[in-house]
C-alpha positions in Angstrom: -21.2 -14.9 15.8 -19.8 -15.3 19.1 -16.1 -14.2 19.6 -13.2 -16.8 20.4 -13.8 -19.2 23.5 -11.6 -20.1 26.1 -12.6 -23.6 26.4 -13.9 -25.8 23.6 -17.2 -27.1 24.2 -17.6 -30.7 24.7 -21.0 -32.7 23.5 -22.0 -34.5 26.5 -25.6 -36.1 25.2 -25.5 -39.4 23.6 -25.5 -38.9 19.8 -28.3 -40.3 18.2 -26.6 -41.2 14.7 -23.3 -41.1 13.1 -20.9 -38.6 11.9 -20.5 -38.5 8.3 -17.4 -36.9 6.1 -16.5 -37.2 2.5 -14.7 -35.3 -0.2 -16.3 -34.8 -3.3 -13.0 -33.5 -4.7 -9.4 -32.9 -3.6 -8.3 -36.5 -3.3 -5.9 -38.3 -5.9 -5.6 -35.0 -7.7 -4.7 -31.2 -7.0 -7.7 -28.8 -7.1 -11.3 -28.8 -6.9 -11.4 -29.1 -3.1 -14.9 -29.7 -1.6 -15.4 -31.6 2.0 -18.8 -32.4 3.1 -19.5 -32.9 7.0 -23.0 -34.4 7.6 -24.8 -35.2 10.9 -28.4 -36.3 10.7 -30.2 -33.6 9.0 -27.2 -31.1 9.0 -24.6 -30.7 6.6 -21.7 -28.1 6.3 -19.6 -27.9 3.0 -16.2 -26.3 3.6 -14.6 -25.3 0.5 -15.9 -25.7 -3.3 -13.0 -25.2 -5.8 -12.0 -25.5 -9.6 -9.4 -27.9 -11.3 -7.6 -26.8 -14.5 -8.0 -29.3 -17.6 -5.5 -31.9 -18.8 -3.9 -32.3 -22.0 -6.5 -34.8 -23.0 -9.4 -32.6 -22.5 -9.3 -30.3 -25.4 -11.7 -27.0 -25.7 -12.4 -27.5 -21.7 -12.1 -24.4 -19.7 -12.2 -25.9 -16.3 -13.5 -28.7 -14.2 -15.7 -28.4 -11.3 -16.8 -31.0 -8.8 -20.2 -33.3 -9.3 -22.8 -31.5 -7.1 -25.1 -34.5 -7.2 -25.1 -35.3 -3.5 -25.3 -31.8 -2.5 -28.6 -31.0 -4.8 -29.8 -34.2 -3.3 -29.5 -33.0 0.0 -30.0 -29.2 -0.3 -32.3 -28.7 2.6 -29.8 -30.0 4.8 -26.8 -27.6 4.1 -26.5 -25.0 6.8 -23.9 -23.0 5.0 -20.3 -22.9 2.7 -17.4 -22.3 4.9 -14.6 -21.3 2.8 -10.6 -21.7 4.1 -8.6 -19.0 1.8 -9.6 -17.2 -1.4 -7.7 -19.6 -4.1 -9.5 -20.7 -7.1 -9.1 -24.2 -6.2 -11.2 -23.6 -3.3 -13.4 -21.0 -4.3 -13.8 -21.2 -8.0 -16.9 -23.5 -8.1 -18.9 -21.8 -5.3 -21.0 -19.8 -8.1 -21.5 -22.9 -10.2 -22.9 -24.6 -7.1 -25.2 -21.5 -5.8 -26.9 -21.5 -9.4 -28.2 -24.7 -8.2 -28.7 -24.3 -4.8 -28.7 -20.9 -2.7 -27.1 -21.6 0.8 -25.4 -19.0 3.1 -21.9 -18.5 2.4 -19.2 -17.9 5.5 -15.2 -16.4 5.1 -13.0 -13.9 6.0 -12.8 -10.2 4.4 -10.2 -11.0 1.7 -11.9 -14.1 0.4 -15.1 -13.0 -0.1 -13.9 -9.8 -1.6 -12.3 -11.8 -4.2 -15.4 -13.9 -4.6 -17.5 -11.1 -4.8 -16.1 -10.3 -8.2 -16.6 -13.6 -9.2 -20.3 -13.7 -8.0 -20.9 -10.6 -9.8 -19.6 -12.0 -13.0 -22.1 -14.7 -12.6 -25.0 -12.2 -11.8 -25.0 -13.8 -8.3 -24.1 -11.0 -6.1 -27.4 -9.7 -5.3 -29.0 -12.8 -4.4 -26.0 -14.4 -2.2 -25.8 -14.2 1.6 -22.2 -13.7 2.2 -21.1 -13.6 5.7 -17.5 -12.0 6.9 -15.7 -14.0 9.8 -12.9 -13.5 11.3 -10.2 -15.7 12.8 -11.2 -16.9 16.3 -15.1 -16.5 15.6 -17.1 -19.4 16.2 -20.4 -19.9 14.1 -23.4 -22.1 15.2 -24.6 -24.0 12.1 -27.5 -26.4 12.9 -25.9 -29.2 15.3 -22.2 -27.6 14.5 -20.0 -25.1 15.8 -17.1 -24.1 13.4 -14.1 -22.3 14.6 -11.8 -20.2 11.9 -8.4 -20.3 13.3 -5.6 -18.1 11.6 -2.7 -19.7 9.5 -0.2 -18.7 7.1 -0.3 -19.3 3.3 0.3 -17.3 0.5 -2.8 -15.4 0.3 -3.8 -13.1 3.1 -6.8 -14.1 5.4 -6.4 -18.1 5.3 -7.8 -20.1 8.0 -8.0 -23.7 9.2 -11.4 -24.5 10.5 -12.3 -26.8 13.8 -15.9 -28.1 13.6 -17.6 -29.3 16.9 -19.8 -31.9 16.0 -22.1 -34.2 18.5 -19.3 -36.9 18.4 -16.3 -34.9 18.6 -14.1 -32.0 16.9 -13.3 -32.8 13.0 -10.2 -30.5 12.2 -9.6 -28.9 8.7 -6.2 -27.8 7.9 -6.9 -25.9 5.0 -3.8 -24.5 3.1 -1.0 -23.6 5.3 2.5 -23.1 6.2 4.5 -22.2 9.3 5.8 -18.4 8.7 7.4 -16.9 11.8 8.5 -13.5 9.9 5.1 -13.1 7.8 4.7 -10.1 5.5 1.1 -8.9 7.0 -0.5 -10.3 10.0 0.5 -12.6 12.6 2.0 -16.1 12.6 -0.3 -18.8 12.3 -1.9 -19.4 15.8 -0.5 -22.3 17.0 -1.7 -21.8 20.5 -5.5 -22.3 19.4 -4.3 -25.4 17.2 -2.7 -26.9 20.5 -5.6 -26.2 22.4 -7.9 -28.3 20.4 -5.3 -30.9 20.3 -5.3 -31.1 24.3 -9.0 -31.3 24.4 -9.0 -34.1 21.9 -10.0 -34.1 18.0 -11.8 -36.9 16.6 -10.5 -36.4 12.7 -8.0 -34.2 11.2 -8.1 -33.6 7.5 -4.9 -32.1 6.5 -3.4 -31.1 3.3 -0.5 -32.9 1.6 0.7 -31.0 -1.1 4.3 -30.5 -0.1 4.7 -33.8 1.6 7.5 -34.6 -0.2 9.8 -31.4 0.5 11.9 -32.1 3.4 12.5 -29.5 6.2 10.3 -26.1 6.2 9.0 -23.8 3.5 10.8 -20.5 3.2 9.4 -17.5 4.8 7.7 -15.2 2.0 9.8 -12.1 3.5 12.7 -13.9 1.6 11.5 -13.0 -1.5 11.6 -9.4 -0.9 15.3 -9.7 -0.6 15.7 -11.4 -3.8 13.4 -8.6 -5.2 15.8 -5.6 -4.0 18.8 -7.4 -5.6 16.9 -7.8 -9.2 15.9 -4.2 -8.7 19.3 -3.1 -7.8 21.1 -4.8 -10.5 19.2 -3.4 -13.2 18.3 0.3 -12.9 18.3 0.9 -16.8 15.3 -1.8 -17.4 11.9 -1.6 -17.6 10.8 -4.6 -15.1 8.1 -7.4 -15.6 7.0 -9.1 -12.6 4.7 -12.6 -13.6 2.9 -14.0 -10.3 0.0 -15.3 -9.0 -2.6 -13.0 -8.5 -3.7 -14.2 -5.0 -0.5 -13.6 -3.8 -0.9 -10.3 -2.3 1.8 -10.4 0.1 4.2 -11.0 -3.2 2.6 -8.2 -5.0 2.8 -5.7 -2.0 6.7 -6.8 -1.8 6.9 -5.8 -5.8 5.4 -2.4 -5.1 7.6 -1.7 -1.8 10.6 -2.5 -3.9 9.5 -0.1 -6.7 8.7 2.5 -4.5 12.3 2.0 -2.9 14.0 2.4 -6.5 11.9 5.1 -7.8 9.7 3.4 -10.1 5.7 3.8 -11.1 3.7 0.7 -10.9 1.2 -0.5 -13.6 -0.8 -3.8 -13.3 -2.2 -6.0 -16.1 -4.5 -9.0 -16.1 -7.9 -9.1 -15.2 -7.4 -11.3 -12.6 -4.7 -9.3 -10.9 -6.5 -5.6 -11.2 -9.5 -7.5 -9.6 -7.4 -9.2 -6.5 -5.3 -6.3 -6.1 -8.5 -3.7 -6.2 -10.0 -6.2 -3.4 -7.0 -6.2 -1.6 -6.5 -2.6 -1.3 -10.1 -1.7 -0.9 -10.2 -3.9 2.2 -6.9 -2.5 3.7 -4.7 -5.5 2.8 -2.5 -3.8 0.5 -0.9 -0.5 1.0 0.1 1.4 -2.2 1.7 5.2 -1.7 -0.6 7.7 -3.7 0.3 8.6 -7.2 2.7 5.1 -7.4 -0.2 3.0 -9.5 -0.6 4.3 -12.9 -3.0 2.7 -15.3 -1.2 0.6 -18.1 -2.1 2.7 -21.0 0.1 5.3 -19.2 3.3 3.4 -19.2 4.7 5.2 -22.2 4.4 8.7 -20.7 7.7 8.0 -18.4 11.2 6.4 -19.2 10.9 2.7 -19.2 13.5 2.4 -16.2 10.8 4.2 -14.1 8.3 1.4 -14.6 7.3 -1.9 -13.1 4.6 -3.8 -14.5 2.7 -6.5 -12.6 1.0 -8.9 -14.7 -0.4 -12.5 -14.7 0.5 -15.4 -16.7 3.5 -16.8 -14.9 2.0 -20.1 -15.7 2.2 -19.5 -19.3 -1.4 -19.6 -19.8 -2.4 -18.9 -23.7 -4.7 -16.0 -23.1 -2.7 -14.4 -20.1 -1.2 -10.9 -20.1 2.5 -12.4 -20.3 1.6 -14.8 -22.9 0.6 -12.5 -25.1 3.3 -9.8 -24.2 5.5 -12.3 -25.4 3.9 -13.3 -28.8 3.0 -9.3 -29.3 -0.4 -9.5 -28.8 -0.6 -7.2 -26.0 -2.7 -3.9 -26.5 -0.6 -1.7 -24.2 3.0 -3.5 -23.8 5.2 -4.3 -26.6 8.4 -6.0 -25.0 12.2 -5.2 -26.2 15.7 -6.0 -25.1 15.0 -3.0 -22.9 13.1 -5.4 -20.5 13.7 -7.8 -18.0 10.7 -10.3 -17.4 11.0 -11.9 -13.8 8.7 -15.2 -13.3 7.9 -15.1 -9.5 6.3 -18.1 -9.5 6.7 -22.5 -10.0 5.4 -24.1 -12.6 2.4 -26.1 -11.4 2.9 -29.6 -12.4 1.6 -30.1 -16.1 2.5 -26.3 -17.1 6.1 -26.8 -17.6 5.7 -26.7 -21.1 3.4 -23.5 -21.6 5.6 -22.1 -19.3 8.6 -23.1 -21.1 7.1 -21.9 -24.2 6.7 -18.2 -23.2 10.6 -18.1 -21.9 11.5 -19.3 -25.2 9.7 -16.9 -26.9 11.1 -14.1 -24.5 14.6 -15.2 -25.3 13.9 -15.4 -29.4 12.8 -11.5 -28.8 15.9 -10.6 -27.2 14.0 -10.1 -23.8 16.0 -10.7 -20.4 14.2 -13.2 -18.2 14.9 -14.3 -14.4 13.1 -17.5 -13.7 15.3 -18.8 -10.8 12.3 -19.8 -8.3 14.7 -20.9 -5.8 15.2 -17.2 -5.0 11.9 -15.3 -6.2 9.4 -17.5 -5.4 8.5 -19.6 -2.0 5.7 -22.2 -1.4 2.7 -21.3 0.2 2.3 -25.2 1.5 3.5 -26.8 4.5 6.7 -29.2 4.1 7.5 -32.0 5.9 8.2 -30.6 9.3 5.5 -28.2 9.5 3.2 -31.3 8.9 4.9 -33.0 11.9 4.3 -30.0 13.7 0.3 -29.9 12.9 0.1 -33.5 13.6 1.9 -32.9 17.1 -0.5 -30.3 17.9 -3.4 -31.7 16.8 -3.1 -35.6 18.2 -6.0 -36.9 16.2 -7.3 -40.0 16.8 -8.5 -40.6 13.0 -6.7 -39.0 10.1 -7.6 -38.6 6.3 -5.0 -36.9 4.1 -6.4 -34.4 1.7 -5.3 -32.3 -1.1 -3.1 -34.5 -3.2 -2.4 -36.9 -5.7 -1.9 -40.6 -4.7 1.6 -40.4 -3.8 1.2 -37.2 -1.8 -1.8 -39.0 0.1 0.3 -42.1 0.5 3.6 -40.4 1.9 1.4 -38.3 4.1 0.3 -41.8 5.7 3.5 -43.0 6.1 4.5 -39.7 8.1 1.6 -39.9 10.1 2.6 -43.5 10.9 5.8 -42.1 11.8 4.5 -39.8 14.1 2.8 -42.8 16.4 -0.6 -43.4 14.7 -2.1 -46.5 14.5 -2.3 -47.3 10.4 -5.9 -48.6 11.3 -6.8 -45.3 12.3 -5.3 -43.7 8.9 -7.8 -43.5 5.8 -6.6 -43.1 2.3 -10.0 -42.3 0.4 -11.3 -41.6 -2.9 -13.3 -38.8 -4.0 -17.1 -39.6 -2.5 -16.0 -42.4 -0.1 -17.7 -41.6 2.8 -16.1 -42.0 6.7 -18.8 -42.7 9.5 -17.6 -41.7 12.9 -18.9 -41.9 16.7 -16.7 -41.4 19.3 -14.6 -44.4 19.5 -14.7 -45.9 16.0 -14.3 -44.9 12.4 -15.3 -47.1 9.3 -15.8 -46.7 5.7 -19.5 -46.7 4.2 -21.3 -46.8 0.8 -19.7 -44.2 -1.2 -22.0 -40.9 -2.9 -21.9 -40.0 -6.1 -18.4 -37.6 -7.0 -16.6 -37.3 -10.2 -15.6 -34.3 -12.7 -18.4 -31.9 -14.1 -16.7 -30.3 -17.2 -17.2 -26.8 -18.1 -16.6 -25.3 -21.6 -17.8 -21.7 -22.1 -21.2 -21.5 -20.8 -22.0 -25.2 -21.1 -21.7 -26.8 -17.5 -21.8 -30.5 -18.0 -23.0 -31.0 -21.4 -19.4 -32.1 -22.3 -19.0 -35.5 -21.3 -16.6 -38.5 -22.0 -18.3 -39.2 -25.3 -17.9 -35.8 -26.4 -14.2 -35.6 -25.1 -13.5 -39.0 -27.1 -14.6 -37.5 -30.5 -12.6 -34.4 -29.6 -9.5 -36.5 -29.2 -10.3 -38.4 -32.2 -10.9 -35.2 -34.3 -7.3 -34.2 -33.1 -5.6 -37.0 -33.6 -6.7 -38.3 -37.1 -9.1 -35.5 -38.4 -12.7 -36.1 -40.1 -13.9 -36.9 -43.3 -17.6 -36.0 -44.4 -19.4 -38.0 -47.2 -22.4 -36.1 -48.7 -24.4 -38.1 -50.9 -28.2 -37.5 -52.1 -30.5 -40.8 -53.0 -34.1 -41.4 -53.7 -35.2 -44.1 -51.3 -38.6 -44.9 -53.4 -36.6 -45.6 -56.4 -33.4 -47.1 -54.6 -31.0 -45.3 -56.9 -28.1 -42.8 -56.0 -29.1 -39.4 -57.4 -25.9 -37.6 -56.8 -22.5 -37.7 -55.0 -20.7 -39.0 -53.2 -19.0 -35.8 -52.4 -16.1 -35.6 -49.5 -15.1 -32.7 -47.3 -11.4 -33.3 -45.1 -10.4 -31.5 -42.3 -7.3 -32.8 -40.6 -6.4 -35.7 -42.3 -4.5 -35.3 -45.4 -3.7 -32.1 -47.7 -6.5 -32.8 -50.7 -4.9 -31.3 -53.5 -1.5 -33.4 -52.6 -3.6 -36.7 -52.1 -6.3 -36.4 -55.0 -5.7 -40.1 -56.0 -6.9 -41.4 -52.6 -9.6 -39.1 -52.5 -10.8 -40.5 -55.7 -10.6 -44.0 -54.3 -12.5 -42.9 -51.3 -15.3 -41.4 -53.4 -15.6 -44.2 -55.7 -15.5 -46.8 -52.7 -18.5 -45.1 -51.0 -20.4 -44.4 -54.6 -20.1 -48.2 -55.1 -21.0 -49.4 -51.8 -24.1 -47.1 -51.4 -25.2 -48.5 -55.2 -24.9 -51.8 -53.8 -26.9 -51.5 -50.7 -29.6 -49.5 -52.5 -29.5 -52.5 -55.1 -30.0 -54.7 -52.4 -33.2 -52.7 -51.0 -31.5 -51.6 -47.8 -32.7 -48.3 -47.2 -32.6 -47.8 -43.6 -30.7 -44.7 -42.7 -28.6 -46.6 -39.9 -27.4 -48.9 -41.8 -26.6 -47.2 -44.7 -24.5 -44.6 -42.7 -22.8 -47.3 -40.6 -22.0 -49.8 -43.8 -20.5 -46.9 -45.6 -18.5 -45.8 -42.7 -17.2 -49.6 -42.1 -15.9 -49.9 -45.5 -14.2 -46.5 -45.9 -12.5 -46.7 -42.3 -10.9 -50.3 -43.3 -10.0 -48.7 -46.7 -7.9 -45.6 -45.1 -6.7 -47.7 -42.6 -5.0 -49.8 -45.1 -3.6 -47.0 -47.3 -2.6 -44.7 -44.4 -2.7 -46.4 -40.7 -5.0 -43.5 -39.8 -8.5 -43.8 -38.7 -10.2 -40.4 -39.2 -13.5 -39.9 -37.9 -16.0 -40.4 -40.7 -19.3 -39.0 -40.6 -21.7 -40.1 -43.7 -24.6 -37.5 -44.6 -27.1 -39.0 -46.5 -30.3 -37.3 -47.8 -33.5 -38.4 -49.7 -34.9 -36.3 -52.4 
């Protein structure tokens, strides 16, 4: 790996084909970010993340991108480059590596977090992980990729400048401008500006906080708020929930605990994994004898304990959720505790967070959740995005990492900064941009979409299964069981009914008797007419019962006929 260069190399030879840039995730959505840059027989992938399911996806654990295009072109892929270690940027990497084994490049903390995921998927021994420092330049086929330091809510974050045969593609990753960061240095504005002066063909820039004016506050502001909380609650055990990946936030919580003479216990699997990796790699400094195991908290007075936990988003299986609903093995919350939510609710999680807060209040637990003081975003607000545009000065621009409204407002900001609207491209996942040194045009799209993960099943739950799950959750199920003799064309037994989620059978015996008799008459009628084809027997039974139940209840339960031949 070569060190940072003073000048940016320019490709002087005439390009033999066009550069293709596409997003397989991260457009018109929050999450599952995946960028593909392709030139001839060379492909590099930037980030490969997950998204979390919507309310209309019952039973789904997470969502990953559709890897069809990458699998078809696996022999062209030179590597996966990672901007930082958040789930929406690294969470799907194990699922991709199970299909195509390619090298992975990232900074130390990013790979340290990824190692835990690869170990869970039993891929650690077969994956080629390559550590990169900010400022290093990688040669990957015809591409040269430079990692450039930026500030974010997780340490070791980078943007990536990719020099291609037709020009530079600049990918900002997630960033903000923090002039007083907790660890490390301010983002490398100088290097970013050098690329802008040399000329950037295409910029892909995140859009998450485009709706917020001004600048994102510094992470250091949270430290002052934490000190006030500890100072004002000297007699309470303090439980703080935050994002496990926010190493700097966890460091500040530990620093405040040390200042006020407290021991610190950590709970939640992801929190333990990230803190373990950050401590091992030197991104966190924890004084000796401060950290204790969660099982040891009862050995100390409650006012000497700080608990750092996952669950700031109200996730039902998280440590904080289990504490709130008295299901945690080691922690029982009382009125002597104060719970601090050092986070903001991700859009869509407001009800989950509210449920946890309500339960905590119901148990008499103090709750502090003014995220204006104890949480700051890791994403650039409007003025920081303007700064990025002013520094990079791209010829063409594609806003990424946001829902449609974010992308549209980012387009308007780019126009405000002087860009020609014809050079700004609002794309869908799978949409391909083809570029040469002078032009950028849309090309035929490639396969892109969502792959649903349910337990160990990856992609085996599709739209039909989801439709059935939604149907079951809304109207319930009735199973009709009957035994027939096809040779004699007679009904031998049944039909019997099994109802789940439709009506309470003991209070609806009359309705169920009607359904049973209707099914018996319909089956007998069809057999008398010589109808013995299984599909017809089931479908006509289903149709007649469905019409009757809707007329009686205005509900449409799923009806599942089970007809056996003896």
